[in-house]
C-alpha positions as CSV (number, residue, x, y, z in Angstrom):
1,M,0.0,0.0,-0.1
2,N,1.4,3.4,-1.0
3,K,-1.5,5.7,0.1
4,E,-0.8,9.2,2.0
5,F,-3.6,8.2,4.4
6,I,-4.4,4.8,5.7
7,E,-7.2,3.8,7.9
8,I,-7.5,0.3,9.7
9,R,-10.3,-0.9,11.8
10,W,-9.8,-3.6,14.2
11,H,-12.3,-5.8,15.5
12,G,-11.9,-8.4,18.3
13,R,-13.3,-9.6,21.6
14,G,-12.2,-8.4,25.2
15,G,-9.3,-10.2,26.1
16,Q,-7.9,-10.9,22.6
17,G,-5.5,-8.0,22.7
18,A,-7.0,-5.9,19.7
19,I,-6.1,-2.4,21.3
20,T,-2.7,-3.7,22.0
21,A,-2.0,-4.8,18.6
22,A,-3.2,-1.5,17.1
23,K,-0.9,0.2,19.6
24,I,2.1,-1.9,18.4
25,V,1.3,-1.2,14.8
26,A,0.7,2.6,15.7
27,G,4.4,2.7,17.3
28,A,6.0,0.8,14.4
29,A,4.3,3.3,12.0
30,F,5.7,6.3,13.9
31,V,9.2,4.7,13.9
32,S,8.8,4.0,10.2
33,G,8.6,7.8,9.4
34,Y,4.7,8.1,9.3
35,L,4.2,11.7,11.2
36,G,0.5,11.1,11.5
37,V,-0.5,8.3,13.6
38,V,-3.8,8.3,15.8
39,M,-5.3,5.5,17.5
40,A,-8.9,5.7,18.9
41,P,-10.2,2.6,21.1
42,T,-13.8,2.4,21.3
43,F,-14.7,1.1,24.7
44,G,-18.3,-0.5,25.8
45,T,-18.7,-2.8,28.4
46,E,-15.3,-4.1,29.0
47,R,-15.7,-7.7,29.7
48,R,-13.7,-10.8,28.4
49,G,-15.3,-12.0,25.0
50,A,-17.4,-9.0,24.3
51,P,-16.8,-7.6,20.9
52,V,-14.5,-4.7,21.0
53,M,-13.4,-2.2,18.3
54,T,-10.4,0.4,17.8
55,S,-9.3,2.5,14.9
56,L,-5.9,3.3,13.9
57,K,-5.1,6.2,11.2
58,I,-1.6,6.4,9.7
59,S,-0.3,9.3,7.4
60,R,3.0,10.5,6.1
61,E,1.5,13.9,7.3
62,K,0.4,15.2,10.5
63,I,-3.3,14.1,11.4
64,Y,-6.0,16.6,12.2
65,D,-9.0,14.7,11.8
66,L,-9.7,12.7,15.0
67,S,-13.2,11.4,14.1
68,P,-14.0,8.0,14.0
69,I,-13.1,5.9,10.8
70,E,-16.2,5.4,8.8
71,T,-14.4,4.0,5.5
72,P,-11.6,2.1,6.3
73,D,-8.9,1.0,3.9
74,I,-8.3,-2.2,6.1
75,V,-10.3,-4.2,8.5
76,V,-8.4,-6.5,11.0
77,V,-10.8,-9.2,12.4
78,L,-9.4,-11.4,15.5
79,D,-12.1,-13.7,15.8
80,H,-13.8,-15.2,12.5
81,L,-17.0,-15.7,14.4
82,L,-17.4,-11.8,14.5
83,L,-18.5,-12.0,10.8
84,N,-21.7,-13.5,12.0
85,E,-22.1,-10.8,15.0
86,A,-21.1,-7.7,13.4
87,N,-21.0,-6.0,9.9
88,V,-17.1,-6.1,10.0
89,T,-16.9,-4.8,6.3
90,Q,-19.3,-1.9,7.0
91,G,-17.8,1.2,5.1
92,L,-14.6,-0.9,3.7
93,K,-13.8,0.8,0.7
94,P,-13.9,-1.3,-2.5
95,G,-10.7,-3.2,-3.1
96,G,-9.9,-2.8,0.8
97,I,-8.3,-5.7,2.7
98,I,-10.0,-7.9,5.2
99,V,-7.3,-9.6,7.7
100,L,-8.9,-12.5,9.3
101,N,-8.0,-15.0,12.0
102,T,-10.0,-18.2,11.0
103,P,-9.2,-21.8,11.0
104,K,-11.4,-22.3,7.8
105,A,-9.6,-22.5,4.5
106,F,-9.1,-19.2,2.6
107,E,-11.1,-20.6,-0.3
108,S,-14.4,-21.0,1.9
109,Y,-14.8,-17.0,2.0
110,N,-16.0,-15.1,-0.7
111,F,-15.7,-11.3,-0.1
112,K,-15.9,-10.2,-3.7
113,D,-15.3,-6.6,-3.6
114,Y,-12.3,-6.9,-1.1
115,R,-9.0,-8.5,-0.9
116,L,-8.6,-11.2,1.7
117,A,-5.8,-12.3,3.9
118,T,-6.4,-15.3,6.4
119,A,-4.4,-17.4,8.9
120,D,-5.4,-19.7,11.7
121,I,-3.8,-17.4,14.3
122,T,-5.4,-19.1,17.3
123,A,-3.5,-22.3,16.4
124,I,-0.3,-20.7,15.5
125,S,-0.4,-18.7,18.9
126,V,-0.7,-21.8,20.8
127,E,1.8,-23.5,18.7
128,A,4.1,-20.4,19.5
129,G,3.8,-21.2,23.1
130,L,1.1,-18.5,24.0
131,P,-2.2,-19.2,26.0
132,H,-5.2,-20.2,23.8
133,G,-7.0,-16.9,22.8
134,M,-4.1,-14.6,22.5
135,V,-3.8,-13.6,19.0
136,N,-2.9,-10.1,18.7
137,T,0.8,-10.5,18.0
138,G,0.1,-13.2,15.5
139,I,-2.5,-10.9,13.6
140,I,0.1,-8.3,13.3
141,G,2.1,-10.9,11.2
142,T,-0.9,-11.4,8.9
143,L,-1.2,-7.7,8.8
144,A,2.1,-7.3,7.7
145,K,2.0,-10.1,4.9
146,A,-1.2,-8.6,3.6
147,T,-0.3,-5.0,3.4
148,N,3.6,-4.4,3.0
149,L,2.7,-1.5,5.1
150,L,5.4,-1.7,7.6
151,G,8.5,-3.9,7.7
152,M,8.1,-7.1,9.7
153,D,11.6,-6.1,11.4
154,I,10.0,-2.8,12.8
155,L,6.9,-4.7,13.9
156,I,8.9,-7.6,15.8
157,K,10.7,-4.9,17.6
158,G,7.8,-3.3,18.7
159,I,6.0,-6.7,19.8
160,E,9.3,-7.5,21.8
161,E,9.2,-4.3,23.4
162,E,5.6,-4.2,24.3
163,F,5.9,-7.7,25.8
164,R,9.5,-7.3,27.1
165,T,8.4,-8.9,30.4
166,R,5.7,-11.2,29.2
167,R,7.0,-13.9,26.7
168,P,8.4,-11.4,24.1
169,E,10.1,-14.4,22.1
170,K,6.7,-16.2,22.0
171,N,4.8,-13.3,21.0
172,S,7.4,-12.3,18.3
173,L,7.3,-16.1,17.2
174,A,3.6,-16.0,16.5
175,A,3.9,-13.0,14.3
176,K,6.8,-14.5,12.4
177,I,4.8,-17.9,11.8
178,A,1.7,-16.1,11.0
179,F,3.6,-13.9,8.4
180,E,4.9,-17.1,6.8
181,R,1.4,-19.1,6.8
182,T,-0.8,-16.1,5.7
183,V,-2.9,-16.9,2.6
184,A,-3.8,-13.8,0.6
185,G,-5.4,-13.0,-2.7
186,G,-8.3,-11.1,-4.2
């Protein structure tokens, strides 16, 4: 992606780390030279398992528009079951990218107006040694593969810094494995 202004909307569940993942990507974007980085979490009733959403805007120029994202370029979905619970593609620009954690085969989805990137982040995270359900660092690897927006090395550094006291090597391994196993197309 080579746009001046990129809007990413993240959909997850309380406890999955969607907000932390967006924070890591925001930090990596800033370190990569993006002057405008705005993250705006949307909080409802904060309970484990409840749907949560956060927005991330990235620009080469300073961002003055702090309004919520209505027409994202990218939608990141940390739980494929959210596809049945929320309209995660609402407002997604034609040709936009859906980054999806799913155990289902890439071919089982038909998002005709969008590009899709999938990986079984839940299984990958467990394989990397993380507790079941901790999918935020793995989804960063899939986002990196799907978009080429930020370098994997900068993202790994951000992951290891964020989790420096909580299994940094396992979290970065989840992102690396997800990057390698992501299926993208469309």
